[in-house]
DOPA-450384 format. One line per 3 residues: number of its first residue (from 1); for each residue x, y, z of N, C-alpha, C. Coordinates in steps of 0.05 Angstrom, whole numbers, plus 5000, padded with zeros to 4 digits. Atoms other than C-alpha are relative to their C-alpha. Layout:
NUM = X,Y,Z,X,Y,Z,X,Y,Z  ... .
END
This chain:
1 = 5004,5009,4972,8729,5409,5741,5025,5006,5016  4977,4993,4984,8773,5434,5797,5013,4976,5012  4987,5023,4988,8826,5388,5828,4987,4991,5025 .
4 = 5013,5008,4975,8789,5389,5894,4975,4984,4994  5025,5014,5008,8723,5368,5861,5007,4973,4988  4992,5025,5012,8760,5315,5821,5008,4979,5022 .
7 = 4991,5018,4979,8790,5285,5885,4976,4989,5015  5023,5009,4984,8722,5281,5918,4981,4982,4984  5019,5014,5017,8684,5252,5859,5009,4971,4995 .
10 = 4995,5028,5005,8680,5176,5854,4985,4991,4975  5012,5010,5024,8667,5145,5787,5005,4970,4998  4997,5029,5005,8657,5072,5768,4989,4993,4973 .
13 = 5009,5007,5026,8638,5033,5708,4995,4971,4996  5005,5028,5007,8621,4969,5672,5003,4998,4970  4998,5005,5029,8638,4940,5604,4973,4988,4991 .
16 = 5023,5011,5012,8580,4925,5558,5008,4991,4971  4994,5010,5027,8574,4899,5486,5011,5024,4984  4987,4979,5017,8622,4942,5444,4999,5027,5013 .
19 = 5001,4975,4987,8623,4995,5497,5005,4999,5030  4995,4996,4971,8629,5021,5568,4978,5017,5012  5018,4983,4984,8580,5047,5619,5017,5012,5022 .
22 = 4987,4986,4978,8608,5100,5667,4979,5013,5017  5020,4987,4982,8572,5127,5728,5015,5018,5020  4992,4982,4979,8581,5184,5777,4978,5001,5020 .
25 = 5022,5000,4980,8539,5201,5838,4972,5006,4989  5026,4991,5010,8484,5232,5796,4993,4990,4972  5005,5006,5028,8491,5209,5724,5015,4975,4992 .
28 = 4985,5022,5013,8511,5151,5681,5000,5005,4970  4999,4998,5029,8532,5148,5608,5009,4974,4989  4992,5024,5015,8539,5091,5559,5011,5009,4973 .
31 = 4988,4995,5026,8586,5097,5500,5004,4974,4985  4999,5024,5016,8583,5047,5444,5014,5006,4973  4988,4998,5026,8624,5036,5381,4983,4984,4980 .
34 = 5016,5014,5020,8579,5020,5322,5018,4988,4978  4985,5013,5022,8601,4978,5263,5010,5020,4980  4992,4979,5018,8605,5042,5223,5024,5016,5010 .
37 = 4978,4985,4987,8658,5069,5271,4990,5023,5016  5011,4978,4985,8611,5121,5300,4999,4993,5030  5002,5004,4971,8608,5131,5376,4973,5010,5008 .
40 = 5026,4992,4989,8539,5131,5407,5003,5006,5030  4999,4993,4971,8533,5167,5474,4971,5003,5010  5026,4998,4987,8472,5156,5517,5004,5009,5029 .
43 = 4998,4990,4973,8463,5195,5581,4973,4996,5014  5024,5004,4985,8413,5180,5636,5005,5006,5029  4995,4997,4971,8402,5192,5710,5009,4974,5012 .
46 = 4994,5023,4984,8433,5145,5759,4976,4995,5018  5025,5006,4986,8374,5109,5791,5005,4987,5027  4997,5012,4973,8382,5100,5866,4974,4986,5009 .
49 = 5023,5014,4989,8336,5051,5900,4994,5010,5028  5008,4992,4973,8296,5071,5962,5014,5025,5009  4985,4976,4996,8324,5141,5958,4990,5015,5025 .
52 = 5009,4986,4976,8281,5165,6017,5010,4987,5025  4991,5015,4976,8310,5113,6064,5030,5005,5004  4972,4991,4999,8374,5150,6081,5017,4981,5018 .
55 = 4984,5017,4982,8394,5101,6136,5012,4976,4985  4988,5022,5016,8406,5048,6082,5026,5009,4986  4975,4990,5011,8464,5093,6058,5022,5001,5021 .
58 = 4980,5000,4980,8500,5086,6124,5021,4979,4995  4979,5021,5003,8567,5049,6126,4991,4973,5011  5006,5028,4994,8560,4974,6129,4972,4992,4992 .
61 = 5026,5006,5011,8489,4979,6102,4999,5006,4970  5002,4990,5027,8501,5015,6037,5011,4980,4979  4987,5018,5020,8542,4959,6004,4981,4983,4985 .
64 = 5019,5017,5013,8485,4912,5990,4981,5016,4982  5017,4983,5017,8441,4970,5964,5015,5009,4975  4984,4991,5023,8497,4996,5919,5003,4977,4980 .
67 = 4997,5023,5018,8506,4925,5892,4974,4996,4984  5025,5004,5015,8432,4919,5873,4996,5023,4980  5002,4978,5018,8432,4989,5843,5018,4996,4976 .
70 = 4980,5004,5022,8494,4973,5802,4990,4978,4981  5010,5021,5017,8462,4909,5778,4977,5009,4982  5023,4990,5015,8398,4944,5757,5008,5018,4978 .
73 = 4991,4981,5020,8432,5001,5721,5018,4987,4980  4982,5013,5018,8485,4956,5692,4986,4982,4980  5016,5017,5018,8434,4907,5663,4986,5018,4979 .
76 = 5013,4981,5018,8397,4967,5633,5019,5009,4978  4980,4992,5019,8461,4991,5600,5007,4978,4981  4993,5024,5017,8477,4921,5575,4977,4995,4980 .
79 = 5024,5004,5018,8406,4915,5547,5000,5020,4977  4999,4979,5020,8414,4981,5510,5022,4993,4979  4978,5007,5019,8481,4959,5480,4992,4977,4982 .
82 = 5009,5022,5016,8450,4894,5458,4980,5008,4978  5020,4991,5020,8391,4930,5424,5014,5014,4977  4986,4986,5021,8439,4975,5386,5015,4981,4982 .
85 = 4985,5019,5016,8483,4917,5365,4982,4983,4982  5018,5017,5016,8424,4875,5342,4987,5017,4977  5011,4983,5021,8394,4934,5303,5020,5004,4978 .
88 = 4980,4998,5020,8459,4945,5267,5004,4975,4984  4997,5026,5013,8466,4871,5252,4977,4994,4981  5023,5006,5017,8396,4865,5225,5000,5019,4976 .
91 = 4999,4982,5023,8405,4927,5182,5021,4991,4980  4979,5009,5018,8469,4899,5154,4991,4975,4984  5010,5023,5013,8435,4833,5138,4980,5008,4978 .
94 = 5020,4991,5020,8379,4869,5101,5014,5013,4977  4985,4988,5021,8429,4910,5062,5013,4980,4982  4987,5021,5016,8466,4848,5040,4980,4986,4982 .
97 = 5020,5013,5016,8401,4818,5016,4985,5019,4981  5012,4980,5019,8383,4882,4979,4971,5007,5006  5027,4994,4993,8319,4892,5018,4996,5030,5001 .
100 = 5007,4972,4997,8283,4958,5017,4997,5006,5029  5003,4991,4972,8280,4999,5080,5021,4988,5018  4979,5013,4985,8347,4973,5104,5011,5016,5023 .
103 = 4989,4983,4979,8359,5031,5151,4993,4989,5027  5005,5010,4973,8366,5012,5224,4980,5018,5014  5017,4983,4984,8315,5037,5274,5015,5023,5012 .
106 = 4986,4976,4988,8329,5106,5302,5011,4993,5027  4988,5005,4974,8375,5105,5361,4983,5012,5022  5018,4989,4979,8326,5150,5398,4979,4980,5009 .
109 = 5021,5020,4992,8274,5095,5395,5013,4977,5015  4986,5021,4985,8326,5044,5418,5007,5008,5028  4993,4990,4973,8344,5088,5477,4977,5001,5019 .
112 = 5024,4998,4982,8273,5092,5503,4997,4975,5017  5005,5022,4981,8261,5050,5565,4971,4994,4999  5028,5007,5002,8196,5021,5543,4993,4978,5021 .
115 = 5008,5020,4979,8155,4975,5588,5012,4973,4994  4988,5026,5007,8180,4915,5549,5029,4999,5007  4971,4999,4994,8252,4937,5558,5004,4998,5030 .
118 = 4997,5002,4971,8242,4946,5633,4994,4971,5009  5005,5028,4992,8212,4876,5637,5024,4982,4993  4976,5015,5008,8273,4849,5600,5022,5004,5021 .
121 = 4980,4994,4980,8318,4884,5651,4995,4984,5025  5006,5014,4975,8282,4855,5711,5002,4969,4996  4998,5029,5006,8278,4786,5678,5030,4992,4999 .
124 = 4971,5006,5002,8353,4789,5663,5012,5000,5028  4990,5000,4973,8367,4809,5735,4993,4975,5016  5009,5024,4987,8325,4752,5761,5016,4975,4991 .
127 = 4985,5023,5011,8361,4703,5715,5028,5001,5011  4973,4998,4991,8429,4730,5735,5003,4992,5030  4999,5007,4972,8413,4725,5809,4995,4970,5004 .
130 = 5005,5028,4998,8385,4655,5800,5025,4983,4993  4976,5014,5008,8447,4632,5763,5022,5003,5021  4980,4995,4979,8492,4665,5815,4995,4983,5025 .
133 = 5006,5016,4976,8456,4631,5872,5005,4970,4995  4996,5028,5007,8458,4564,5836,5029,4992,4998  4972,5007,5005,8530,4566,5814,5019,5005,5024 .
136 = 4981,4992,4980,8564,4601,5872,4991,4996,5029  5009,5005,4973,8521,4583,5932,4991,4971,5003  5011,5027,4997,8480,4520,5922,5019,4978,4990 .
139 = 4982,5021,5011,8529,4481,5878,5024,4994,5018  4978,5006,4982,8591,4489,5923,4991,4987,5026  5010,5011,4975,8550,4475,5986,4993,4971,4997 .
142 = 5009,5027,5004,8518,4412,5959,5023,4982,4991  4977,5016,5009,8583,4389,5925,5017,4991,5023  4983,5007,4977,8622,4391,5990,4985,4981,5019 .
145 = 5016,5018,4982,8566,4359,6031,4998,4972,4987  5002,5025,5013,8555,4305,5979,5027,4985,4997  4973,5012,5001,8630,4294,5970,5008,4988,5026 .
148 = 4992,5011,4974,8639,4284,6044,4985,4974,5006  5015,5025,4997,8584,4231,6044,5014,4977,4985  4987,5020,5016,8619,4194,5988,5026,4992,5012 .
151 = 4974,5006,4988,8685,4199,6026,4997,4985,5027  5005,5016,4976,8652,4165,6086,5002,5017,5026  5000,4983,4976,8657,4225,6134,4984,5025,4994 .
154 = 5017,4978,5006,8599,4273,6131,5009,5026,5013  4995,4973,4990,8616,4346,6138,4974,5016,4999  5024,4984,4999,8561,4393,6159,5007,5029,5006 .
157 = 4995,4971,4996,8552,4467,6170,5011,5006,5028  4988,4995,4973,8573,4459,6243,5030,4997,5000  4971,5003,5002,8644,4443,6219,5012,5024,4986 .
160 = 4986,4977,5012,8689,4503,6206,5013,4991,4974  4986,5009,5024,8727,4461,6155,4980,4998,4976  5020,5001,5021,8662,4453,6115,4999,5027,4985 .
163 = 5002,4973,5012,8658,4528,6103,5026,5008,4985  4975,4994,5013,8732,4533,6086,5001,4985,4973  4999,5015,5025,8726,4478,6034,4980,5011,4980 .
166 = 5020,4987,5017,8662,4509,6006,5011,5025,4987  4988,4976,5011,8700,4574,5998,5020,4994,4978  4981,5007,5021,8755,4540,5959,4985,4990,4974 .
169 = 5015,5009,5023,8703,4506,5914,4987,5023,4986  5012,4976,5012,8668,4573,5903,5021,5013,4982  4979,4987,5015,8734,4601,5880,5007,4985,4974 .
172 = 4994,5016,5023,8747,4543,5833,4977,5002,4979  5022,4997,5018,8677,4549,5804,5001,5027,4986  4998,4973,5011,8687,4624,5794,5021,5002,4979 .
175 = 4978,4999,5019,8754,4617,5760,4994,4983,4976  5008,5017,5023,8728,4559,5717,4979,5013,4983  5021,4986,5016,8667,4599,5696,5012,5022,4983 .
178 = 4986,4979,5015,8710,4659,5677,5016,4989,4977  4984,5012,5020,8757,4614,5640,4984,4990,4976  5017,5011,5022,8701,4581,5600,4989,5022,4983 .
181 = 5012,4980,5016,8666,4644,5579,5020,5017,4985  4979,4985,5013,8732,4677,5561,5008,4988,4973  4995,5013,5025,8737,4627,5504,4982,5011,4977 .
184 = 5018,4988,5020,8680,4664,5469,5012,5027,4990  4989,4975,5011,8705,4719,5422,4986,5025,5010  5014,4977,4991,8650,4767,5442,5006,5007,5029 .
187 = 4993,4995,4972,8666,4759,5516,5028,5011,5002  4972,4989,4999,8740,4771,5503,5000,5030,4993  5002,4972,5007,8721,4837,5471,4988,5016,5024 .
190 = 5010,4987,4976,8679,4855,5532,5022,5003,5021  4978,4998,4981,8740,4839,5575,5020,5022,4992  4983,4978,5009,8780,4888,5532,4988,5027,5008 .
193 = 5014,4975,4991,8728,4942,5545,5002,5003,5030  4997,4999,4970,8733,4923,5619,5027,5012,5006  4974,4988,4996,8807,4939,5615,5001,5029,4993 .
196 = 5001,4972,5008,8793,5004,5579,4986,5016,5021  5014,4985,4978,8744,5024,5633,5019,5006,5023  4981,4996,4978,8797,5014,5687,5022,5020,4993 .
199 = 4979,4981,5008,8851,5051,5648,4990,5029,4999  5012,4973,5001,8804,5110,5637,4996,5011,5028  5004,4991,4972,8787,5114,5711,5026,5006,5013 .
202 = 4973,4994,4989,8860,5110,5730,5010,5027,4990  4992,4975,5011,8873,5168,5683,4986,5024,5014  5014,4979,4986,8819,5210,5716,5010,5003,5028 .
205 = 4991,4999,4972,8842,5192,5786,5029,5011,5002  4973,4989,5000,8913,5211,5767,5001,5030,4994  5002,4972,5006,8889,5281,5748,5011,5007,4972 .
208 = 4989,4996,5027,8912,5272,5676,4978,5006,4980  5019,4995,5022,8878,5295,5612,4989,4973,4990  5013,5024,5008,8828,5243,5588,5005,4995,4970 .
211 = 4992,5006,5027,8865,5223,5525,5010,4971,4998  4991,5028,5004,8884,5156,5495,5029,4997,5008  4971,5002,4994,8958,5172,5503,5004,4997,5030 .
214 = 4997,5002,4971,8950,5181,5579,4988,4973,5010  5013,5024,4991,8902,5123,5588,5016,4975,4994  4985,5023,5009,8947,5075,5550,5022,4993,5020 .
217 = 4978,5005,4982,9001,5082,5604,4991,4986,5026  5009,5010,4974,8957,5057,5661,4993,4970,4998  5006,5029,4998,8942,4987,5684,4970,4995,4995 .
220 = 5028,5007,5003,8878,4952,5663,4988,4987,5025  5010,5010,4975,8871,4928,5735,4993,5023,5019  5008,4979,4982,8836,4969,5789,4991,4988,5026 .
223 = 5007,5012,4974,8828,4957,5864,4970,5001,5007  5029,4999,4994,8754,4977,5864,4983,4985,4980  5014,5015,5020,8735,4928,5810,4980,4980,5013 .
226 = 5019,5019,4990,8675,4883,5819,5011,4972,5004  4987,5026,4996,8719,4822,5812,5012,4998,5028  4988,4999,4973,8757,4842,5875,4978,4999,5021 .
229 = 5022,5000,4982,8691,4855,5909,4989,4971,5004  5010,5027,4998,8667,4784,5894,5019,4982,5016  4981,5016,4984,8731,4754,5922,4998,5006,5030 .
232 = 5004,4992,4972,8721,4794,5986,4975,4987,5011  5025,5013,4991,8650,4768,5990,5004,4971,5007  4994,5029,4995,8675,4696,5984,5016,4997,5026 .
235 = 4983,5003,4976,8728,4706,6037,4985,5006,5025  5016,4993,4976,8681,4741,6086,4978,4980,5005  5021,5020,4995,8627,4689,6075,5011,4976,5015 .
238 = 4988,5022,4985,8675,4635,6100,5001,5007,5030  4998,4991,4972,8686,4676,6164,4972,5001,5013  5026,4996,4988,8613,4694,6175,4985,4973,5003 .
241 = 5013,5026,4998,8585,4625,6159,5012,4982,5021  4987,5017,4979,8637,4592,6204,4992,5008,5028  5009,4991,4973,8612,4634,6262,4970,4995,5004 .
244 = 5029,5001,4997,8537,4633,6248,4989,4971,5002  5013,5026,5002,8521,4561,6229,5007,4981,5023  4995,5016,4976,8558,4524,6285,4983,5008,5024 .
247 = 5017,4990,4978,8522,4569,6335,4971,4993,4995  5028,5006,5006,8456,4558,6299,4993,4971,5005  5005,5029,4996,8462,4482,6299,5002,4993,5030 .
250 = 4998,5005,4971,8484,4483,6372,4975,5008,5015  5024,4989,4987,8422,4524,6391,4975,4984,4993  5025,5012,5008,8368,4489,6350,5003,4973,4988 .
253 = 4996,5026,5012,8400,4427,6321,4994,5000,4970  5006,5002,5028,8386,4401,6251,4970,5006,4996  5028,4992,5003,8321,4430,6223,4980,4977,4998 .
256 = 5019,5022,5005,8288,4365,6200,5012,4973,5006  4988,5026,4998,8339,4309,6207,5002,4986,4974  4998,5012,5027,8332,4294,6133,5023,5015,4985 .
259 = 4976,4988,5009,8400,4306,6102,4997,5021,4978  5002,4982,5023,8385,4338,6034,4982,5023,5006  5019,4978,4994,8326,4378,6061,5013,5020,5019 .
262 = 4986,4982,4982,8369,4406,6118,5020,5017,4985  4980,4984,5015,8422,4427,6068,4986,5022,4983  5015,4980,5015,8370,4463,6025,4991,5023,5019 .
265 = 5007,4979,4980,8346,4500,6088,5024,5017,5007  4976,4984,4994,8417,4520,6105,5008,5018,4977  4994,4982,5023,8427,4546,6034,4981,5024,5000 .
268 = 5019,4978,4999,8364,4587,6042,5007,5020,5021  4991,4982,4978,8391,4616,6108,5023,5017,4991  4977,4985,5009,8454,4636,6072,4993,5025,4984 .
271 = 5007,4978,5018,8418,4682,6024,4997,5027,5014  5001,4974,4987,8397,4738,6072,5026,5008,5014  4974,4993,4988,8466,4733,6105,5019,5013,4981 .
274 = 4983,4987,5021,8496,4755,6039,4998,5030,5001  5003,4971,4999,8469,4825,6050,5020,5013,5019  4979,4988,4983,8511,4842,6112,5028,4993,4990 .
277 = 4974,5007,5010,8569,4804,6080,5008,5020,4978  4994,4981,5022,8564,4849,6018,5006,5027,5012  4995,4974,4987,8561,4910,6064,5029,5001,5011 .
280 = 4973,5001,4989,8625,4888,6099,5021,5001,4978  4981,5001,5022,8660,4873,6033,5002,5027,4987  4999,4973,5012,8641,4941,6005,5017,5019,5016 .
283 = 4984,4981,4983,8670,4979,6065,5029,4992,5000  4972,5009,5000,8733,4936,6065,5013,5007,4974  4988,4994,5026,8744,4947,5991,5005,5030,4998 .
286 = 4995,4971,5000,8736,5023,5999,5024,5007,5017  4977,4994,4983,8785,5023,6057,5026,4991,4987  4975,5011,5013,8835,4980,6019,5008,5018,4977 .
289 = 4993,4983,5023,8831,5024,5956,5012,5027,5008  4990,4974,4990,8845,5086,5998,5027,4997,5014  4976,5004,4983,8904,5054,6034,5021,4983,4986 .
292 = 4982,5017,5015,8944,5021,5978,5029,5006,5005  4972,4994,4993,9007,5055,6003,5009,4983,5023  4993,5017,4977,9005,5008,6063,5003,4971,4991 .
295 = 4995,5028,5007,9031,4937,6060,4976,4982,5003  5023,5017,4995,8969,4906,6091,4978,5003,4978  5020,4995,5020,8924,4939,6039,5008,4987,4973 .
298 = 4991,5012,5025,8967,4916,5980,4997,4970,5002  5003,5029,4997,8967,4845,6008,4971,4992,4998  5028,5007,5001,8892,4846,6016,4989,5003,4972 .
301 = 5010,4995,5027,8881,4874,5946,5013,4981,4979  4985,5016,5020,8931,4826,5912,4983,4978,4988  5015,5022,5013,8884,4765,5903,4980,5011,4979 .
304 = 5019,4989,5019,8831,4808,5869,5013,5011,4976  4986,4989,5023,8881,4844,5825,5011,4977,4983  4990,5023,5015,8909,4776,5805,4978,4987,4984 .
307 = 5022,5012,5015,8841,4748,5786,4990,5018,4978  5008,4981,5022,8827,4811,5746,5015,4995,4974  4986,5007,5025,8878,4785,5697,4984,4981,4983 .
310 = 5018,5017,5015,8824,4736,5677,4977,5016,4988  5024,4985,5009,8768,4788,5670,5006,5026,4985  4992,4977,5017,8807,4842,5634,5020,4991,4979 .
313 = 4980,5004,5021,8847,4844,5570,5010,5028,4991  4990,4973,5010,8891,4901,5542,4983,5009,4977  5017,4990,5022,8846,4944,5499,5016,5013,4978 .
316 = 4987,4984,5021,8863,4976,5433,4992,5029,5003  5004,4971,4997,8862,5051,5422,4970,5007,4995  5027,4994,5007,8792,5051,5392,4982,4993,5024 .
319 = 5015,5007,4976,8765,5016,5454,5005,5019,5023  4994,4979,4980,8800,5066,5499,4985,5025,4994  5015,4977,5008,8767,5121,5459,4971,4998,5010 .
322 = 5027,5004,4992,8699,5092,5475,4997,5003,5030  5000,4997,4971,8714,5086,5550,5003,5029,5008  4995,4972,4994,8741,5157,5552,4976,5017,4992 .
325 = 5024,4985,5007,8680,5183,5515,4978,4997,5021  5020,5004,4980,8634,5152,5566,5007,5015,5026  4991,4986,4975,8675,5180,5624,4997,5030,4996 .
328 = 5002,4971,5006,8678,5249,5591,4971,5010,5002  5028,4992,4999,8603,5251,5583,4990,5001,5028  5009,5000,4972,8591,5232,5655,5011,5024,5016 .
331 = 4988,4978,4985,8640,5283,5682,4990,5027,4989  5011,4976,5011,8614,5336,5634,4973,5007,5013  5026,4995,4987,8544,5329,5662,5003,5005,5030 .
334 = 4997,4997,4971,8568,5322,5734,5010,5029,5007  4989,4974,4995,8604,5389,5727,4980,5023,4994  5019,4979,5006,8542,5426,5702,4986,5010,5025 .
337 = 5014,4989,4977,8510,5473,5752,4970,4992,4999  5028,5006,5003,8442,5452,5725,4994,4970,5000  5004,5029,5000,8452,5377,5734,4978,4992,5020 .
340 = 5022,5009,4984,8398,5336,5766,5009,4993,5028  4994,5010,4974,8394,5320,5839,4999,4969,4999  5000,5030,5001,8407,5246,5856,4972,4989,4999 .
343 = 5025,5014,5002,8350,5203,5834,4979,5015,4984  5020,4986,5017,8316,5254,5789,4992,4983,4977  5010,5017,5022,8272,5221,5738,5004,5016,4974 .
346 = 4998,4987,5026,8282,5235,5665,5006,4979,4979  4995,5019,5023,8287,5203,5597,5029,5002,4992  4972,5001,5010,8352,5183,5566,5003,5020,4977 .
349 = 4993,4984,5023,8386,5230,5517,5022,4986,4985  4980,5016,5016,8429,5204,5460,5011,5018,4978  4987,4986,5021,8479,5233,5412,5018,4981,4985 .
352 = 4982,5016,5017,8520,5203,5355,5022,5017,4990  4977,4985,5008,8590,5226,5339,5016,4984,4979  4985,5015,5020,8632,5208,5278,5025,4987,5010 .
355 = 4976,5011,4989,8694,5197,5319,5005,5012,5028  4994,4990,4973,8727,5210,5387,5007,5029,5000  4994,4972,5001,8753,5277,5365,4975,5018,5002 .
358 = 5025,4985,4999,8682,5301,5355,4988,4999,5028  5009,5002,4972,8664,5276,5425,5015,5021,5017  4983,4981,4984,8722,5316,5455,4991,5029,4994 .
361 = 5008,4973,5007,8702,5378,5417,4973,5008,5011  5027,4994,4989,8629,5374,5438,5000,5003,5030  5000,4999,4971,8644,5361,5511,5020,5020,5011 .
364 = 4983,4979,4991,8696,5415,5515,4986,5027,4998  5015,4975,5002,8642,5467,5502,4994,5010,5028  5007,4989,4974,8628,5515,5559,4972,4992,5009 .
367 = 5026,5007,4989,8570,5499,5605,4979,5020,4991  5021,4981,5008,8505,5528,5579,4988,5014,5024  5012,4986,4978,8470,5579,5621,4976,4985,5012 .
370 = 5023,5016,4990,8409,5535,5625,4997,4977,4980  5003,5022,5018,8400,5466,5598,4988,4977,5014  5013,5023,4988,8372,5397,5611,5016,4989,5023 .
373 = 4986,5013,4978,8389,5363,5676,5008,4972,4990  4989,5025,5008,8423,5296,5675,4978,4981,4990  5019,5018,5012,8382,5253,5628,4972,5012,4996 .
376 = 5027,4989,5003,8323,5301,5628,4995,5008,4972 .
END
């Protein structure tokens, strides 16, 4: 890939169970480390939503759509990593018990997005959204409102201080949630893969060879991380809600006059407002990541980079190999002249390599004259 093309190409990623998902504008790849030490590489098309509605890709609108796309594709990658991990675990249990037919199901069958798998993805998305709304919207809102009642001075959405306190509570809930789940060994490993993802992307953006030696030198923190995005959403929600709700109450008053019912209505009103807030946060994060040489950008990025210390851990070399394998696969396909157009449909393809060296050797092959498009 030429230096000019490298500078224009934006890649992102997500840690999954014992692996990393990487994405480019047209393709995504998931690399997993099996218990045997092998590296599994799954390639698939990046699935944009509402691809015919180009106006949704305009600045300040695209952020919420990108967020939903990332959640859908990320949950699919996480679901695949879980299926592979469970298949390996079940095969190992059968081997220990000396059962016949202890071989794990074929990875090709695990890679297939069957109807049941798609239902699991959508159900997981619904559960994640429900938990997110409950933990980070409803709980802080009701806690501040209920706490103000107990304190003898009711705070409502017409008070700017109400939204500022809710923002602080959201942050405390977020940090507490991250702190609690980080006590789980499996989650700590995911956080290590999260760090490996960032170090690999830093290596690519620095124009360096995608090797463990180069990746090891880079920080596991990255300004375009989803953690930073969430903090921007929290900060912008304080500003937007402080402007919208006082004006709304001034214009129409309390919806019913019944305290708890009014608060539930206000929580419901917040949900659609999160879409433009996500759009603003997305554009601000992009601007900040491009302007880190400026003091204002570093100051704006600092809180997110600081919180990333909770959601990342320094990876070991084997974890870096997995992240680099995923990135190499994505870039390999992105550089092919025969790659798919954005949104092309196609089945996943999957390959298994004995080690990272085999991945490098396979992906350093010259581009074929004609071959399958991304994920086709």
